[in-house]
C-alpha positions in Angstrom: 61.9 -6.1 -28.5 58.7 -8.0 -27.7 59.8 -10.8 -25.4 57.5 -12.4 -22.8 59.7 -15.4 -22.2 59.0 -16.9 -18.8 55.7 -15.0 -18.3 52.5 -16.8 -17.4 49.3 -15.5 -18.9 45.6 -16.2 -18.5 43.2 -15.1 -21.3 39.4 -15.4 -20.7 37.2 -16.0 -23.7 40.2 -17.6 -25.3 38.6 -20.2 -27.6 37.8 -17.8 -30.4 38.0 -14.2 -31.7 40.1 -11.6 -29.9 40.8 -14.0 -27.1 42.2 -16.8 -29.3 44.3 -14.3 -31.3 45.7 -12.8 -28.1 46.5 -16.1 -26.6 48.4 -17.2 -29.7 50.3 -13.9 -29.9 51.3 -14.1 -26.3 52.6 -17.6 -26.9 54.6 -16.5 -30.0 56.1 -13.8 -27.8 57.3 -16.5 -25.4 54.6 -16.7 -22.7 52.9 -19.8 -21.3 49.2 -19.4 -21.7 46.0 -20.7 -20.0 42.7 -19.9 -21.7 39.3 -19.8 -20.1 36.2 -20.7 -22.2 32.5 -21.4 -21.6 31.2 -24.0 -24.0 33.5 -24.4 -27.0 35.7 -27.2 -25.7 36.9 -28.3 -29.2 37.8 -24.8 -30.2 39.6 -24.3 -27.0 41.5 -27.5 -27.6 42.6 -26.3 -31.0 44.0 -23.1 -29.4 45.8 -25.1 -26.8 47.4 -27.3 -29.4 48.6 -24.3 -31.4 50.1 -22.7 -28.3 51.9 -26.0 -27.6 53.1 -26.2 -31.2 54.8 -22.8 -30.6 56.8 -24.5 -27.8 54.9 -23.0 -24.8 52.9 -24.6 -22.0 49.1 -24.3 -22.4 45.9 -25.4 -20.8 42.2 -24.6 -21.0 39.6 -24.3 -18.2 35.8 -24.2 -18.7 33.5 -22.1 -16.6 30.7 -19.5 -16.4 32.4 -16.3 -15.4 29.2 -14.8 -14.2 29.6 -17.2 -11.3 32.1 -16.3 -8.6 33.1 -19.9 -7.9 34.0 -20.5 -11.5 36.1 -17.4 -11.6 38.0 -18.4 -8.5 38.5 -21.9 -10.0 39.8 -20.5 -13.3 42.4 -18.4 -11.6 43.5 -21.2 -9.3 43.7 -23.6 -12.2 45.8 -21.2 -14.2 48.2 -20.6 -11.3 48.5 -24.3 -10.7 49.0 -25.2 -14.3 51.5 -22.4 -15.1 53.2 -22.1 -11.6 52.0 -18.5 -11.1 50.4 -15.6 -12.9 52.0 -12.6 -14.5 49.5 -11.5 -17.1 45.7 -11.4 -17.0 43.6 -10.6 -20.1 39.9 -10.1 -19.4 38.4 -10.6 -22.8 35.2 -12.7 -22.2 31.9 -10.9 -22.5 28.7 -10.6 -24.4 27.2 -8.3 -27.0 23.4 -8.9 -27.3 23.0 -8.4 -31.1 19.3 -7.6 -31.1 18.7 -3.8 -30.9 16.2 -3.0 -28.1 15.1 0.5 -26.8 15.5 1.1 -23.1 11.7 1.3 -22.6 11.4 -2.2 -24.0 14.6 -3.7 -22.4 13.7 -6.6 -20.2 15.0 -7.2 -16.7 16.4 -10.5 -17.9 18.5 -9.1 -20.7 19.8 -6.2 -18.5 20.8 -8.6 -15.7 22.4 -11.1 -18.1 24.5 -8.4 -19.8 25.6 -6.9 -16.4 26.4 -10.3 -15.0 28.5 -11.5 -18.0 30.3 -8.1 -18.5 30.5 -6.5 -15.1 30.2 -9.2 -12.5 32.6 -11.4 -14.4 35.1 -8.6 -14.7 35.0 -8.0 -11.0 35.2 -11.7 -9.9 38.1 -12.5 -12.3 40.2 -9.4 -11.7 39.7 -9.7 -7.9 40.9 -13.2 -8.0 43.8 -12.4 -10.3 44.9 -9.4 -8.2 45.1 -11.7 -5.1 47.6 -14.0 -6.7 49.4 -12.0 -9.4 53.1 -11.5 -9.1 54.8 -8.1 -8.5 55.1 -6.3 -11.8 52.1 -8.0 -13.4 49.9 -6.8 -16.2 46.1 -6.7 -16.4 44.4 -5.7 -19.7 40.6 -5.6 -20.0 38.8 -5.6 -23.4 36.2 -2.8 -23.3 34.5 -1.1 -26.2 34.0 2.2 -27.9 30.4 1.8 -26.9 31.6 2.4 -23.3 32.9 5.8 -24.3 30.2 7.2 -26.6 27.2 5.1 -25.7 25.3 2.9 -28.1 21.6 3.5 -28.8 19.4 0.4 -28.6 22.3 -1.4 -26.9 22.3 0.6 -23.6 22.9 -2.4 -21.5 26.1 -3.3 -23.4 27.3 0.3 -23.4 26.7 0.8 -19.7 28.6 -2.4 -18.9 31.6 -1.4 -20.9 31.5 2.1 -19.5 31.6 0.6 -16.0 34.7 -1.4 -17.2 36.5 1.9 -18.2 35.9 3.4 -14.7 37.0 0.1 -13.1 40.3 0.1 -15.1 41.1 3.6 -13.8 40.2 2.7 -10.2 42.1 -0.6 -10.1 45.2 0.9 -11.7 45.7 3.2 -8.8 45.1 0.4 -6.2 47.7 -1.9 -7.8 50.3 0.6 -8.7 52.3 0.1 -5.5 52.8 -3.5 -6.6 54.0 -2.3 -10.0 51.0 -4.0 -11.6 49.7 -2.0 -14.6 46.0 -2.1 -15.4 44.8 -0.9 -18.8 41.9 -1.3 -21.2 41.7 -1.8 -25.0 38.6 -0.4 -26.6 37.9 -2.0 -30.0 35.3 -0.7 -32.5 33.9 -3.2 -35.0 35.9 -6.4 -35.2 35.4 -9.3 -37.6 34.6 -12.0 -35.0 31.8 -14.5 -34.5 30.2 -12.3 -31.9 29.2 -9.6 -34.4 28.9 -11.8 -37.5 25.2 -11.1 -37.9 26.0 -7.4 -38.4 28.5 -8.1 -41.2 26.3 -10.1 -43.5 25.0 -8.9 -46.9 26.1 -5.2 -47.3 26.6 -4.7 -43.6 30.4 -5.1 -43.8 30.6 -2.4 -46.5 28.4 0.0 -44.6 30.4 -0.4 -41.4 33.7 -0.1 -43.2 32.6 3.1 -44.9 32.0 4.6 -41.4 35.5 3.9 -40.3 38.2 6.4 -41.4 40.7 3.7 -42.2 38.1 2.0 -44.3 38.1 -1.5 -43.0 36.7 -3.7 -40.2 39.4 -4.8 -37.8 40.7 -8.3 -37.5 41.1 -10.1 -34.2 44.9 -9.7 -34.7 44.5 -5.9 -35.0 43.2 -5.9 -31.4 45.5 -8.6 -30.1 48.6 -6.6 -31.0 48.0 -3.6 -28.7 46.9 -6.0 -25.9 50.2 -7.8 -26.1 52.1 -4.6 -26.3 50.5 -3.5 -23.0 51.8 -6.7 -21.4 55.5 -5.9 -22.3 58.2 -3.9 -20.6 57.8 -1.3 -23.4 54.5 -0.3 -21.7 55.7 -0.4 -18.1 54.8 3.3 -17.5 51.3 3.1 -19.0 48.5 2.4 -16.5 44.9 3.4 -16.1 44.6 4.1 -19.9 42.0 3.0 -22.5 43.7 2.4 -25.8 41.3 3.0 -28.7 41.7 0.5 -31.5 38.9 1.4 -33.9 40.4 2.8 -37.1 39.7 6.3 -36.2 35.9 5.9 -35.8 36.0 7.2 -32.2 38.6 9.8 -31.2 38.8 10.5 -27.4 41.1 13.1 -25.9 
């Protein structure tokens, strides 16, 4: 029942982690996929080759998504390479791993987190909305931190909270074009971005705090993202799907 044959997708942050897992899952569902990446050219090339091995068209475009010009270039490149755009997955972002209290939080860190998580979200979705076909799908990767906050990571939590409100706003605006806009909010996920928190006994401590008793894999998050891109989810918009093993339950 999951069939995205003929669909054209763009995944930001697609060289590793959740982005790479989503790009590959979209391809195996039948979609052609362009991925955006920042610095990991070789890793991005590996993902492209794996998508092509699945029989789908693929490309990779570098850029700093905190810069509007790079965002516009990414969307234009994806549209040119794939012949249009039906699916946009906004996955790229940053999680500064060092815990810092607000009274010690520097202007530089605050502005960097906001630019990479909020400005990039706005620039990319604006460009995608301008070119996306009728009936398209937008899915943004937010976080449980955006719902409950995260002490000593207030910059990150605030940026992801902004994304949640943005999803709900954009969903209403694009509904007349039958474009759905949703978010997926992971908890802890075993990716490079949070690797420092999973060393030593960190993994066991985190797993113990999750009702299902495990840290999610990238595929655990990619599955719900891909579902939201299918016709099975055509009547879901403006929602935040929690994928956290029961650690955060929102009504």
